[in-house]
C-alpha positions in Angstrom: -8.0 79.9 60.3 -10.4 82.8 60.6 -9.3 85.2 63.4 -11.2 88.3 62.5 -14.8 89.1 63.2 -17.2 88.3 66.0 -17.9 84.8 67.5 -20.7 84.0 65.1 -18.6 85.0 62.1 -15.8 82.8 63.2 -18.1 79.9 64.1 -19.4 79.9 60.5 -16.2 80.5 58.6 -13.1 79.4 60.6 -11.4 76.3 59.3 -13.2 76.1 56.0 -11.1 78.3 53.7 -8.9 75.3 52.8 -11.6 73.1 51.5 -10.4 71.4 48.3 -10.9 71.1 45.4 -11.6 74.1 43.3 -15.3 73.3 43.3 -15.8 75.2 46.7 -18.7 73.4 48.4 -20.9 75.5 50.7 -20.8 72.8 53.4 -17.4 71.5 54.3 -17.1 67.9 52.9 -17.1 64.8 55.0 -13.8 62.9 54.2 -15.3 59.6 55.3 -12.1 57.6 54.8 -9.7 55.8 57.1 -6.6 55.7 54.8 -5.6 57.7 51.7 -4.0 56.2 48.7 -0.6 57.1 47.2 0.9 57.3 43.8 4.2 55.7 44.8 6.1 54.1 47.8 8.2 57.3 48.0 5.1 59.4 48.4 3.8 57.2 51.1 7.1 57.3 52.9 7.1 61.1 52.8 3.6 61.2 54.3 4.7 58.9 57.2 7.5 61.5 57.9 4.8 64.1 58.4 1.8 62.4 60.2 -1.1 64.7 60.5 0.4 67.2 58.1 -0.3 65.1 55.0 -3.3 63.0 54.2 -2.3 59.6 55.5 -4.6 57.9 58.0 -7.5 59.4 59.9 -6.2 58.6 63.3 -3.3 61.0 62.5 -5.5 63.6 60.9 -8.5 64.2 58.6 -9.5 67.3 56.7 -13.0 67.4 58.2 -11.7 66.9 61.7 -9.1 69.6 61.1 -11.7 72.1 60.0 -13.6 71.8 63.2 -10.4 71.9 65.3 -9.7 75.2 63.7 -13.2 76.4 64.5 -12.8 75.6 68.1 -9.3 77.1 68.3 -10.7 80.3 66.7 -13.6 80.5 69.1 -11.4 80.0 72.1 -8.7 82.5 70.9 -6.3 79.6 71.2 -3.2 78.7 69.1 -4.6 75.3 68.2 -7.1 72.6 69.2 -7.2 68.9 69.0 -10.4 66.8 68.6 -11.3 63.6 70.5 -14.1 61.0 70.3 -15.5 62.2 73.6 -15.1 64.8 76.3 -13.6 62.3 78.7 -11.1 61.3 76.0 -10.1 65.0 75.9 -9.8 65.2 79.7 -7.8 62.0 80.2 -5.5 62.7 77.3 -4.8 66.3 78.4 -4.1 65.3 82.0 -2.1 62.3 80.9 0.1 64.5 78.7 0.7 67.0 81.4 1.5 64.6 84.3 4.5 62.5 84.8 5.8 60.3 87.6 6.4 62.4 90.7 4.1 65.2 89.6 1.2 66.6 91.6 -2.2 67.7 90.3 -4.6 70.0 92.2 -8.1 69.2 91.0 -11.3 70.8 92.2 -13.7 68.6 94.1 -16.7 70.0 92.1 -16.3 68.3 88.7 -18.4 66.2 86.3 -19.0 62.6 87.6 -17.0 61.1 84.8 -14.0 63.3 85.6 -14.4 62.4 89.2 -14.2 58.8 88.3 -11.1 59.3 86.1 -9.3 61.2 88.9 -10.1 58.4 91.4 -8.8 55.9 88.8 -5.7 57.9 88.3 -5.0 58.1 92.1 -5.5 54.3 92.5 -3.8 53.1 89.3 -1.0 55.7 89.0 0.0 56.4 92.6 3.3 58.0 91.4 1.1 60.9 90.4 -0.4 62.7 93.4 -4.0 63.9 93.0 -5.0 66.5 95.5 -8.7 67.4 95.7 -9.6 70.9 96.9 -13.0 72.6 97.0 -13.1 75.0 94.0 -13.7 78.0 96.3 -10.5 77.2 98.2 -8.1 76.6 95.3 -6.9 80.2 95.2 -6.0 80.2 98.9 -4.5 76.7 98.6 -2.2 77.8 95.8 -1.0 80.8 97.9 -0.5 78.6 101.0 0.9 75.1 101.1 -0.4 74.1 97.7 2.7 74.9 95.6 6.1 73.3 95.3 8.4 71.8 92.6 6.1 68.8 92.2 3.0 70.8 91.2 2.4 70.4 87.5 -1.2 71.4 86.9 -4.4 72.7 88.3 -7.7 71.4 86.9 -11.2 72.9 87.5 -14.6 73.5 86.0 -16.3 76.9 86.1 -19.2 76.9 86.3 -19.0 73.5 88.0 -21.1 70.4 87.6 -23.7 70.2 89.1 -23.8 73.1 91.5 -22.7 75.8 89.1 -19.9 77.2 91.4 -18.0 79.9 89.7 -14.2 80.4 90.1 -12.3 83.6 89.4 -10.2 82.3 86.5 -8.0 85.4 86.2 -7.1 85.2 89.9 -6.4 81.5 89.8 -4.3 81.9 86.6 -2.2 84.5 88.3 -1.8 82.3 91.4 -0.6 79.4 89.1 2.0 81.7 87.6 3.2 82.7 91.0 3.3 79.1 92.2 5.3 78.2 89.1 7.8 80.9 89.8 8.2 79.7 93.4 8.5 76.0 92.3 10.7 76.6 89.3 8.4 75.1 86.7 5.3 76.1 84.8 2.0 75.2 86.5 -0.6 74.6 83.8 -4.1 75.8 84.4 -6.6 73.5 82.7 -10.3 74.5 82.6 -13.2 72.4 81.7 -15.4 74.9 79.8 -18.2 72.6 78.8 -20.9 74.5 80.8 -19.8 77.9 79.5 -18.3 77.7 76.0 -17.4 80.8 74.0 -18.9 83.4 73.6 -20.3 83.0 77.2 -16.9 82.6 78.7 -13.3 82.7 77.2 -11.1 80.7 79.6 -7.9 81.3 77.7 -8.4 85.0 77.5 -8.9 84.9 81.3 -5.5 83.2 81.7 -6.0 79.4 81.3 -3.3 77.5 79.5 -5.8 74.9 78.2 -9.5 74.5 78.0 -11.3 71.2 77.4 -14.8 70.6 76.2 -17.3 67.8 75.9 -18.5 68.9 72.5 -21.3 66.4 73.0 -23.0 69.2 74.9 -23.2 72.9 73.8 -20.7 73.0 71.0 -22.5 70.4 68.9 -25.8 71.2 70.6 -28.2 68.7 69.1 -27.8 65.6 71.3 -26.7 63.5 68.3 -22.9 63.1 68.6 -20.2 62.5 71.1 -16.9 64.5 70.8 -14.4 66.4 72.8 -11.7 69.1 72.4 -8.6 70.4 74.0 -7.5 73.9 73.0 -4.7 76.2 74.1 -1.0 77.0 73.5 0.4 75.4 70.4 3.2 73.4 72.0 0.9 71.9 74.6 -1.8 71.1 72.1 0.7 69.4 69.8 1.9 67.2 72.8 -1.8 66.3 73.5 -2.3 65.6 69.8 0.6 63.1 70.0 -1.1 61.4 73.0 -4.4 61.3 71.0 -2.6 59.6 68.1 -0.8 57.2 70.4 -3.9 56.2 72.5 -6.3 56.3 69.5 -9.1 58.5 70.8 -9.6 60.3 67.5 -12.8 61.9 66.3 -14.6 60.2 63.4 -15.0 62.5 60.3 -18.8 62.2 60.2 -19.0 63.1 63.9 -16.7 66.1 63.2 -19.0 67.2 60.5 -22.0 67.2 62.9 -20.0 69.1 65.5 -18.9 71.7 62.9 -22.4 72.2 61.7 -23.6 72.6 65.3 -21.0 75.2 66.1 -22.2 77.4 63.3 -25.3 78.2 65.4 -23.6 78.2 68.8 -23.9 81.9 69.6 -27.6 82.0 68.5 -28.5 78.9 70.5 -26.6 80.1 73.6 -28.4 83.5 73.6 -31.8 81.8 73.7 -30.7 79.2 76.1 -29.3 81.8 78.5 -32.5 83.8 78.3 -34.5 80.8 79.2 -32.2 79.8 82.1 -32.5 83.3 83.5 -36.3 83.1 83.3 -36.5 79.8 85.0 -33.9 80.7 87.7 -35.9 83.8 88.7 -39.2 81.9 88.7 -37.7 79.1 90.9 -36.1 81.5 93.3 -39.5 82.8 94.3 -41.2 79.4 94.6 -41.8 77.9 98.2 -40.9 74.4 97.0 -37.3 75.5 96.2 -34.8 75.8 99.0 -32.0 77.3 96.8 -31.2 78.1 93.2 -27.7 77.5 91.9 -27.2 79.7 88.8 -24.2 81.7 87.6 -26.3 84.7 86.9 -26.8 85.0 90.7 -23.1 84.6 91.4 -20.9 87.8 91.4 -17.9 85.9 89.9 -20.1 84.4 87.2 -21.6 87.8 86.3 -18.1 89.3 86.1 -16.4 86.8 83.8 -19.3 85.4 81.8 -21.3 87.4 79.2 -24.5 85.8 80.5 -25.6 83.4 83.2 -25.3 80.6 80.8 -27.8 77.8 80.1 -27.5 75.7 83.2 -29.1 75.9 86.6 -29.8 73.6 89.6 -32.6 73.6 92.1 -32.4 72.3 95.6 -35.9 71.2 96.4 -36.8 71.5 100.1 -38.6 68.1 100.1 -35.6 66.0 99.3 -35.8 62.8 97.1 -39.6 62.7 97.2 -39.8 66.3 96.0 -37.3 65.5 93.2 -39.4 62.6 92.1 -42.6 64.7 92.1 -41.0 67.6 90.3 -39.4 65.4 87.5 -42.6 63.4 87.2 -44.7 66.6 86.9 -42.8 68.0 83.9 -44.2 67.4 80.5 -42.2 69.6 78.1 -38.9 69.2 79.8 -37.3 65.9 79.1 -35.4 63.6 81.5 -32.0 63.5 79.8 -28.7 62.2 81.3 -26.8 64.9 79.4 -27.0 68.6 78.6 -26.4 71.3 76.1 -29.0 70.3 73.5 -31.7 72.4 71.9 -34.2 70.6 74.1 -34.5 71.5 77.8 -33.5 68.6 80.0 -33.6 67.6 83.6 -31.6 65.1 85.7 -31.1 64.2 89.4 -27.3 64.2 90.0 -27.5 62.0 93.1 -28.9 59.2 90.9 -27.0 59.9 87.7 -23.8 61.7 87.2 -22.7 61.6 90.9 -24.4 58.3 92.0 -21.1 56.6 92.5 -20.2 58.9 95.4 -21.1 57.7 98.9 -24.2 59.5 100.3 -22.2 61.2 103.0 -19.7 62.5 100.4 -22.5 63.8 98.2 -24.0 65.6 101.1 -20.6 67.1 102.0 -20.3 68.4 98.5 -23.8 69.9 98.7 -25.3 67.4 96.3 -28.5 66.5 98.1 -31.2 64.0 97.2 -33.5 66.9 96.3 -31.1 68.5 93.8 -32.2 68.7 90.2 -30.2 70.1 87.3 -31.7 71.8 84.3 -30.1 72.4 81.0 -32.2 75.0 79.1 -32.9 74.6 75.4 -34.3 76.9 72.8 -38.0 76.4 73.3 -40.2 79.5 73.9 -39.6 80.8 77.4 -43.3 81.2 78.3 -43.8 77.4 77.6 -40.9 76.5 79.8 -42.1 78.8 82.6 -45.6 77.2 82.5 -44.1 73.7 82.6 -41.8 74.5 85.5 -44.5 76.3 87.5 -46.9 73.4 87.1 -44.3 70.8 88.2 -43.2 72.9 91.2 -46.7 73.4 92.3 -47.1 69.6 92.5 -44.1 69.2 94.7 -45.0 68.0 98.3 -43.9 70.3 101.1 -42.1 69.0 104.2 
């Protein structure tokens, strides 16, 4: 695993030094196989004694998948990483590994809609695990108050959050988790969903997180052509999560792993352009009369302190509500309507009708997710073209 060098150097080279055979391909090979073959029954028996260490079966491990796991671990400054078939597989396997009967999880209210759904499912189907939802801005105070105890096993949050880009002081929360663990007599794991701000924009583990999870479908792969997920962090924790992955079967396909690895090689370059475009659009929107509020980490003191840029995501609360959102989205020509994010193309979605549509309207409003909220994921297009498209669409939004 390549540890030296900057993030782009590691993104290109980490995990690829072990590529067999002696022929040294420039692109890491796709080992598109489910099982391997063996010279003898004894050789097969030895492989079964070391699942994932020897070539055996791709649910246990695959060289192409392992190469991209090492890339992610290197970028995250983590001991190890494990790959999954989707971001939700990474989230569910990570929390499923950490939580046992009688445990309690503190989870931020402001999370991706799929994660919200999983946490609701967990609370309903596994009542022996207590799921406690707390606004992300109050997690720190909650941990220092009545939030700790011997049953507290983990804290889960996103920063920046989906869809309102709320930023949480990770170093402060990590320190609070350590103090809560000391009071409760057990380790309290801090798990951060870093999908919206992958390295080099934000390094959750260097800020104190135990584990970071990603939907690699988004920025890590970056081309809207593959689904994948990762969990990275301390070696013993990752190995336990890997065991869960093998048991539950959420493994990443080798061809998908190849696409993720290829995408990661340009991650830093893409993020730099995407962040520049997001900053342009956030500043333009902040001065437009059709916009009631701009949610953007570059405008947040916590975001500016722990992120190397404002990232590629922003959200606009349009003053005219649902009618304004319809007019705005309909007025865009370059920006695409996409129910995802992180690709090289700029995309827009309306969270109240997509990722958070399952929440009751009053709950959405309580969380600040109004009918006029639109979320933008900035791509790598020329900034001037995006500014022109956004301006034209905003000018066509009806005023109240």
